N, C-alpha and C positions, 0 to 999 in steps of 0.2 A: 504494500500500500504506500502511496506517495505521502510525503509529509511536508509541512511548511519548512522552508529553508531559513526563514528569518526568525526562528525560535530556537533557543538553546534547549538542552536536556531538561531544564526546569520550566520550560514554557515562557521564558522571558525573551523579549525582542533582542535581536542582535543583527549586526551587519554580517552578511555572509563573507567568510574568509576565502578569497580567490587567489591567495598567494601562490599556491602550488599548481594552479591551473595553467595549462599551456596557452600560448597566444595563438589564436586562430581568427579567421575571417568570420565576423558576426554581422548578420543582416536582419532587419525587421521591417515589416510593412504594416501600417495601420490605416484605418479609414474611418470616416464619420460623415455626417451630413448636417446642413443647416437648411431648414424648410422655412419659407417666408411667403408673404402675400405676393400675388402676381405683380403689383405695382413696384414693390421693393425689388423683386427679382429683376425687373426691367431697368430700374435705376442702377442696380449693381452692374448689369451687363452693358449699359450704355454710358457709364461714367457720370450718372446724374446724382451721386451722393455728395453732399457738400463737403464732407471731410476728406474726399479725395478718392484715389484708386483703391477700392476696397480689397480686391484680391491681391494687389501688389503689397499692400501693407500687411494683409493676413499672411502672405507667404513669408515675409521677413519676420513677423511675429512667431510663426510656427518654427522657423529655424532657430530663433532666439530661445523659444521654449524648450526645444530639444537640447540645446547646449546648456540650459540651466536646470535640467531635470534633477540633478543631485541636490540642488538648493531647495527644491520643492517637495521631493519625495524622500523622507528621512533615511531610508535604508538603501537608497541607490548610491552606487559608487560614482565618483566624478570620473568622466570618461573623456578620452581624446578622440572624439568623433572625427572620422575622415571624410564622410559625405552625408549630406542631407538634401533630399529633394522633396519639395512640396508641390503637388499639382491639384488643380481644381477641375471638376467635371460638372458644368452646369447642365441641368436637366429641365428644360423649359416647361414640358408638359406637367411636371410635378412642382414647379417653382422651388427647385431644390438645387443646392450646390454641394456636390460630394467632394470631400477632401481626402487626399491620399498623401501619406508621408512615408518615405523610405529613408532609413538610416543605416549607415555602415561604419564599421571600424575593424581594426585588427587589435584584439585585446583578449582579456581573460574573463569577461562577462558580457552578456548580451545587451542589446539596445532596444528591447521591446518597450520599456517604459519611455524611452526617448521618443520613439515613434508615436506612441499614444499621447504623450504630452504635446508633441508637435501638432497633432490633429486637434486636440482640445484647445490649444492656444490659438490656432488659426480660426477655429470655429467661434471662439469667444471674441476674437478681434472682429470678425464679420458682424457678430451681434452688436458689439460696441459701436462700430461705425455706422450701423443702420438703425439703431434703436430709436433715434429721433423720429423715424417715419414708421417703424413697425416693432412694437414691443411684444408681439405675439409670435415672433420667430421661435422655432424649436430646434435645439441641438440634439441630434439623435445618433444612435447606432455606432458609437465609437467603440472600435474593437480591433484586436490584433488579427491581421489577415494571414501573415506568414512570418516565420522565423527560421533562420538558417544558421548553422554553426553551433559549436559547443557540445557538451556532453549529452544534452537531451536531444540533439539532432534536429531534424527538420519537422516543423509544425506548419500545417496548412489548414486554415479555418474552413470548415465544411458546412457552415450555416446550421440548419435544422438537423442535419445528419451527424453533426460532431458529437464526440464523446462528452457526456455531461452537459450537453447544450441546454440552456435555460429557455430557449426560444421554441421548444417543441409544443 
């Protein structure tokens, strides 16, 4: 049976010791979405938001969020990230902007949290920049899509079919 790695033998929190782990390529991909009113979606897509380029600012914010993950999540290791890519996929029929973050490094621990924080930060930035015209936006479905590298190997999210899925 799997166990929590951030707990010691007495059940107290700890930072995982990665001292003896080998340095390998680690990659993670996460995704999420921001749903909004049709008018808000159009404003974002046409550059009509007063605060400026919503997706451009959200991309920079997502990158910054990934780089600062260890400052936000107490048991995360500070990492020397070597690549971060944030992309947006607008879906007009649903008035939705999907966000995808890919993070890489060569190191002793994975970058799943960094990818998730990048998506969350980008989504919150979209909300912040658009809240003056739409306070009913919904940030949803933030989750890990894929993880490669390390002892636990390859993980690929399978949606409703995945082991232990809460979405069944």
